[in-house]
N, C-alpha and C positions, 0 to 999 in steps of 0.2 A: 401286788402292793396296799402298802394301809392307805386309803385319803377319807378323810372323811367329812363333810359336808355339815355346814356352821350353824346353828339357825340362828339367823339374827345376824349373821359376820354382817361386816365390812371394812371398810380403808385401817381403820385404827386394831382391826380384830389383831393381827399380829402385834408382838412386842413390842416398848414405844415408840408407839405411833398415835398420837393427835391431836384432835382435828376443832374446830369448831365453824359456827354458821349466826351470821345475824341477818336481821332485816334491816337495809341503811334508807331501802325509799328510793332506791334505785327503778323498778321497775312498770311500768306504769302501763299495762297490760294487765286481766283475773280482776275479778271483785272484790280483793282480798289481801293484804298483806304478805310477801313472803316473804321468804329467806334469800335477800342477791348478794350475799361477799360474803369466802369463806376462807381458812386458812386449814392446811393442813399436812404437820410439820414433823422433825423424824427427834427425838430427845438424843440421838446417838447422828455423828456425820452415816452419809449412806454415797452409794456407787446407786448409779444413775440411769435409764438410759430413755431412750423415746420417738416416736416414731409420729410423723404432721404432712398435714392436709399437703398435698402437687396444685392444686387450686394456684395458677400464677398471680393472684391475688390473698393475699395476708393480710393479717393480724400484727397491729406490732407483736403482744407478745405470741406470736410466732416466732416469730423473728430473735427475741427475746431468747426466749427459749431454746434455738438451735444455737446460740451466741453459747452460753450458759454450761450447756451437758459437752462442752467436744473434751473435755478432762473427765469427763465421765463419775463428780459430783455433785453429789445436792444435796438439798434435806430440807423444804418448804413448800409449799407452791402455791398463790394468792391467789383467786379466783373470782371471780366475778359473774354474774349471767345480771341481761333487759341490753347490754351496750356489748358488743363484738369489738369495739377501738379498732373496726379497720374501716382502709379506707381512711383517716383522720390524720395524713401527714405525719410533719414532723411532729405537732400537737402530740400525736399519738401515743411515738414514741417513750418522749418526753412522760409522758402518760404515767407509760408501760415502766416504766426506769420508777417514775415516783412510786406505785403500787410498792415493788418489791423491795426500797429505799424502808417503804412505811413501815413493810410488815416486819423484816431483819432485825428495826428497831423496836419491835415490838415483842421479837421473839429473845432479841436479845445473839444474832448472830449475825455471823459476814455475808452484807445484801448476796455478794457473788454465787451462795449456796441458797436462793430466793430465787423461785423460775414463776410465774406470770399465765395464768389464763381466762379471756373473755371469751364471753359467749352471750347476742345478742341480735338485737340490729342493725347492721351495717351503717357508718355510712354516717351517724353521729359524736362527739367528743363525750370522754365519760364526763361523770359527776362526778370527781374527783373530792370535788369538797366532802358527799356523803358518804364514798367510797374509801376515802382515809377517817373520818369518824367510825364509820363501819366496821374497819382492819386492826386500832383502836381500841372497837366493844366486842373485838371477840374473845372469849373466854373456851380455850383449849384443853379438853381430856380424853382419856381413855374412848371413853362414851356419847364424845361433841363429833361421831362420825357419822351419823345419822343426818345431823345437822349441816353439815358441812354437803353430804349430797341433797339435801335439800337445795341450799344455796347456787347450786352449778345450773339448775335445773331452769328451765326456761317457757316450751306448754307441752314439761311430759307429762304426765294423770297424777304419779309417783315417785320419789327417789327412787333407785337401782342401787343393790349391794349387796355385797358378798362375799365368802368368806369357805377357806377351805386349809385342812393340815394333813397333814405327808408325815410319814415319820420312815427311816433311813437309820439304820444300823443304829440302832437307839435313840437321831436326835430327830425331836419334830420340827416338822418348820412348818410354816405359816407362811397365807398365801390371801391375801384379800383384795378390798375392789368395789372400786363405782361410777355409774357409764351418767352420761346423761345422751338425748337427743332421740327428737320423733318427727323433726321437719328439718331440711338437706341433710338427709343421710343418705349418700352412696359411695360411700371410701376407696381411701386411692392411697396406701401408707399408714392408714387410721383411721378412726371415725369421730368426731364428733367430740368429745371431752372426756375420756377416759383416765381414770387411776389407782394404781394399781401399787400397793405394796407388800414386800414380806420381810421377814426379821431372818435368812437368813441369808450369809455370808456367800456371798459372791466377785469377782469379779470384776470391772467393767467390761471390760472385753467381751466378755461373757456374754452378762445381761445382756450384751449391744445387741448383740447376732439372737439371743432367745428370744428379743421379744420383738425384732420385727419379723424371726417362724411364727408367733405367738399369733402377733396380729393380720399371718396369712393365711389363718385359717379361724380366725375369730370376725375380727372387725372391717377384717377386707373382704369379707362374705357375708354383708348386709347388703341391702336396698329398703329405702319408704320409695322415696320420688327422685331418683333418679340425679340429684344433682348435691354439689359437693360442698362444704361448707369451707367458708376460710380462714376456719378457728379450730379445724379437727385435730389437736392433740392425744398424745396420748404418752403417758407418764410411770417410771416402773421405777419407782426406790425400794433400795433393801438396802440394810442398817445391821446388817449380822446378827441382831445380839439374840438370835437361837441360842448360837455356841456353835462351837464343831471346826473342824476343819475349813479353808477360802474352797469355794468348790469353782472349779472349773474344768476345763476339756476332761474328761475322764476321770473325772467323781464321782463313784458309785451313785451320789448324787444327783447327778447331772440330767437325767433320763428322765426319772421319778418328779424331780423340782421344776422343767421345762412343760412334762407334764401337766403340773399344779398349774401352772402359769396358765397353758393353753383350756384346763376347765372351767375355770375363773373368767375366762375371758370369752368364751364361749358361750358360758348361762350370760354374761353379760350386753354379749352377742342380739342373745332371742330374747333377752329382755325387750329390748331398746324396739328391735320387730314389735314386737306382742304392744306391745304401749305409740307403736307410729300413728302421726299426726292424723285420727278417723278412722283406724283401722280396725277391723271384722276379728281378722284372720291371717295367722302364723305363715305364715304358707315357706317350706321346706322344702329345697329344688336338693333332688343327690343324684350325680350324672357321673355313670361307671361305664367302664368299655370304653375307656379313652386311650389314642396313643401318649400324650403325656399328661403329666400335673400339672401344667399352665393351660393345655387342654380344657383340662374338667375345670378350671376355675374360671376359662371363660364363658363356658357354656354352661355354666351354673347361673353366674354372675346376668346372665343376657336373658337369660331365662326369668327370672328374681327381680328384676329390675324392667320387664316388657310395662308399656303403660295396659299394652292388648293381656296379659298374663294375670297381671293383678285383676282388672274389669272382670273380666271373664269369672276370674273367682270371688270379686264381690256382688256375681248377676247368679251365683250359680249358674253358670250357662257352660258344657259340658265342651266348649267348640274350643277344640284338641288341638287344632290345627294351628291354634299361636303358636306349641310347645313346639310344634315341627320350626314355625317359621322362627325365630328367638333362635333355636339350638343354628342351623342354617347361614345365618347373620352374625354371629355371634366370634367369628374370623377360626374358630378350635376346624381340624379334619374331620367330613360330616362325610361319612357315605349314608346316602336317604333308605339304602339296601339292607344297609345292616345294623338302620337304626329305631328302638321300638321306648314306648309310652306308656309309663303308669301311672295313675292316680289311685293313690294308696296300692290297694289288692289287686285291683284292674286295669289291666292293659289293655288302651286305644287303641297304640297301635303299635302290628308286630313287625319290622324286619320293613319298616317304613310304608306300610297298609293296615288302612282301618281293622278293626278287628270286629266281632258279633256283639258287645257287650252293650247291651241298651243305653240309649244315650242318655234315661233316666234313670239307672242304676250311679253312670257315671259324676251324673247332678250331683242327685244324691252322697255322693261320696267327697264333691265337691263342701258339702252345705256341715260344714265341723270347722271348731276354732281353731284348730291347727289341720294339713294338710302337706299328704309328700306327696312333689309329684317327682317317679322318678325318671329317669332316659338313660338308657343303656345306649351306648355308640358301635358297640361291637366289634372295635377294633381292638383295641387292650385291657392293659391291666389296669391300669390310673382312675384313680378317679376324686369324686370334690364334695363339700356338701356345700351352697347357700342358706341363706336365711331370707323373707322378707316381706309381706304382707299385702293385703289387698288396697284398692286406691277406691274411699268413698268420698261422696258428694260431703261428708262432713271432713275433710280434707280439703277440698275448694275453700269452705266457710273457715275455718279458721286460716288459712293462707291468705287469704282476699280481706283481712280484721288486722294481721297479724299487728302493727304499727298504730289502727284507729280505734 
């Protein structure tokens, strides 16, 4: 299949999407003013699907989005960073609706087609005067995707954006995306904020199923610090401007397009852990030989999120029994006599027993910008991959002074 990454591409790369961002003065941390209000919209109506946090404490924007995407239709998202609008009571609900209303007026589209996302400090009311002014000052353009990406950042070091195209039977479909998140990243049915777009014409119900499957192999397989955000929101908009027949089950473009969604989402997921708060090392955990895919995912996510595995990598300390420990408590079906662990190309354990590979060799294998830990459970054919990062003193420093 003809897939092509688009250099510098992002959420407005697919045809018909425009965006922008401004500095509205919401953020109170950091040494320099940064964008904190952004709007992303399509010039045409869209099919839309979303997946959200399973945290029982959620923000008013999450509640509003869940309600508005029920009919599979949407056209825009207005977002802010610096304040999450979580644990803000009835005022928070009114503020989320007001954000959508002001954005709808600015875009001259129905309010019901506008979704809302907020990220940042929990338990503080939105500075609505600043947000409303910021929305009205936002100028949308096809080149404004990078401004939108900057507007949703909190402790992120840099904006994260990706885009690629795929050609099926002579029709080129483009998929773009952006995401934010450096801390409070341990997703369950989504992660932090992630917005994806495509100009492919798709059926809303198909899009819903496709997005859930994509989230499960990408954004649901990453970890920074074992905490699940109250604002996790992943949305996918499809406006159909690429032309061609509507994509649904059995369409020739169904599998290639789903794969394009996966490629963009996985790339964004890896970008997120690469910039985890204080991170120095990306950890990729590959689990194979599991009885079921569910078991493989459980094991991979548990190893990735283990604080002891993370700090092992931080210190380049080849204490690889920690990997065996994490696999054993993951809930996956495990037989230690069949389990093997590898660091890069080096076997640390084979069928539950340590190998003769020297500690120094294994420690050197951990001393890389990206470390691959592979676990073979020896029980079946199922596999899964998860991504995470190490846990450093810088993570503690960032979170010890987050609101000050």
